[in-house]
C-alpha positions in Angstrom: -23.6 1.2 -2.5 -21.8 4.4 -1.6 -18.0 4.8 -1.3 -15.5 7.6 -1.2 -12.8 6.6 -3.7 -9.7 8.8 -4.0 -11.6 11.6 -2.2 -14.6 11.5 -4.5 -18.1 10.2 -3.5 -19.2 7.3 -5.7 -22.5 5.5 -5.8 -22.9 2.2 -7.8 -25.2 -0.8 -7.8 -22.9 -3.8 -8.4 -23.9 -7.4 -7.7 -23.3 -8.0 -4.0 -20.8 -10.7 -4.9 -18.5 -8.3 -6.6 -15.0 -8.1 -5.2 -13.6 -4.7 -4.3 -10.9 -5.3 -6.9 -13.5 -6.0 -9.7 -15.5 -2.9 -8.6 -12.5 -0.7 -8.8 -11.1 -2.1 -12.1 -14.1 -3.3 -14.1 -16.9 -1.0 -13.0 -15.2 2.2 -12.0 -12.2 2.1 -14.3 -9.4 2.4 -11.7 -7.1 0.0 -13.6 -4.0 1.0 -11.7 -5.0 -1.5 -9.1 -3.8 -4.8 -10.6 -5.3 -8.3 -10.6 -2.4 -10.7 -10.0 -3.1 -14.0 -8.4 -6.7 -13.3 -7.4 -6.0 -15.2 -4.2 -4.5 -12.6 -1.8 -0.9 -14.0 -2.2 0.8 -11.5 -4.4 -0.3 -8.0 -3.2 -0.7 -6.5 -6.7 -4.3 -5.5 -5.7 -3.3 -3.7 -2.5 -5.4 -0.5 -1.8 -5.8 1.6 1.3 -9.1 1.6 3.2 -9.3 4.3 5.8 -5.5 4.3 5.6 -5.1 0.5 6.2 -3.8 -1.7 3.4 -5.9 -4.6 2.2 -5.9 -7.1 -0.6 -8.8 -5.9 -2.7 -9.2 -9.3 -4.5 -10.2 -10.9 -1.2 -12.7 -8.2 -0.1 -16.3 -7.9 -1.2 -17.2 -4.4 -2.2 -20.3 -4.5 -0.1 -18.0 -4.8 3.0 -16.5 -1.4 2.4 -19.6 0.8 1.8 -19.2 4.2 3.4 -15.5 3.8 3.8 -12.6 5.8 2.3 -10.7 3.9 -0.4 -7.5 5.1 -1.9 -6.1 3.4 -5.0 -2.8 4.2 -6.8 -4.6 6.9 -8.8 -5.4 8.7 -5.5 -1.8 8.8 -4.1 -0.3 11.6 -6.2 -1.6 15.1 -6.7 -2.6 16.3 -10.2 0.7 18.1 -10.6 3.2 16.1 -8.6 4.1 12.5 -7.9 3.8 11.3 -4.3 7.3 11.3 -2.7 7.3 7.5 -2.6 6.5 7.3 -6.3 9.4 9.7 -7.1 11.7 7.6 -4.9 10.6 4.4 -6.8 11.7 6.1 -10.0 15.0 7.4 -8.6 15.9 4.1 -6.8 14.8 1.9 -9.7 12.2 0.3 -7.4 10.4 -1.3 -10.4 11.1 -3.1 -13.6 8.0 -4.2 -15.4 5.9 -2.1 -13.0 3.0 -4.6 -12.6 3.4 -4.9 -8.8 4.3 -1.2 -8.3 0.8 0.1 -7.5 0.3 -2.5 -4.8 3.9 -2.0 -3.5 3.3 1.8 -3.2 -0.1 1.4 -1.5 1.3 -1.3 0.8 4.3 0.9 1.8 2.1 3.8 2.7 -0.2 1.6 4.7 2.9 0.0 6.4 4.0 3.5 7.5 0.6 4.1 9.1 1.1 0.8 11.0 4.5 1.9 12.2 3.1 5.3 13.2 0.6 3.4 15.4 3.3 1.1 16.8 1.8 -2.0 15.3 4.4 -4.8 15.7 5.3 -7.3 13.0 6.4 -10.9 13.3 10.0 -9.7 13.7 9.6 -6.8 16.1 12.1 -7.5 18.8 10.7 -5.4 21.7 6.9 -5.5 21.9 6.9 -3.2 24.9 8.8 -0.4 23.1 7.1 2.9 22.6 8.2 3.1 19.0 9.0 0.7 16.2 12.5 0.8 14.8 12.0 0.3 11.1 15.3 -1.3 10.1 15.8 -3.4 6.9 14.7 -6.6 8.4 11.5 -5.0 9.8 10.8 -3.3 6.5 11.3 -6.4 4.4 9.0 -8.4 6.8 6.3 -5.8 6.6 6.5 -5.7 2.8 6.7 -9.5 2.4 3.0 -9.7 1.3 3.9 -7.9 -1.9 5.7 -9.9 -4.5 7.8 -8.7 -7.4 8.5 -11.2 -10.1 11.2 -9.0 -11.5 13.2 -9.0 -8.3 13.4 -5.2 -7.8 13.3 -5.7 -4.0 16.6 -3.8 -3.3 15.3 -0.7 -5.1 11.9 -1.0 -3.4 13.5 -1.1 0.0 15.8 1.8 -0.8 12.8 3.9 -2.1 10.8 3.2 1.0 13.8 3.9 3.3 14.6 7.1 1.4 11.0 8.4 1.6 10.1 7.6 5.1 13.5 8.1 6.8 13.1 10.7 9.6 15.1 11.4 12.7 13.9 9.7 15.8 13.4 13.1 17.5 10.9 14.2 14.8 8.7 11.1 14.8 10.4 8.5 17.1 10.9 6.2 14.2 13.8 5.7 11.8 14.6 3.6 8.8 18.0 2.0 8.5 18.5 0.0 5.4 
């Protein structure tokens, strides 16, 4: 199987029943991606595949051959944290940190969805040309990522701070 993981080409021969999570953690050593519930309910295992967020515990690695996978290890540059990682630190968007890698990947994937005008369950105007990412919309979109420590206010603040832009620049805004 061939993958592009965090920008690097990787070729491995795992059992075809191997989950993407187990491939990343146990075979390739990307232990930043966490195994939480192993049932797709907590979001700790969230990674990006071609920019879209998925629960890697529910995905077979074989399904993602030839695709671009980004784990938490691939978010920052060698010299600098991703702006969202820095905001998590500044806004105290974590306590124990176990859910943080999944929260970060999910938030980045969420912003790709907003950029593409993908509605959520609480989007008010489905015919609008842009999504207004207010606090209710943001919390709904991040609801698949659980934090047992309850750092949700810091998480929302960090996401809002990082992705807040004027409507004229990107036709989206974050109001938290």
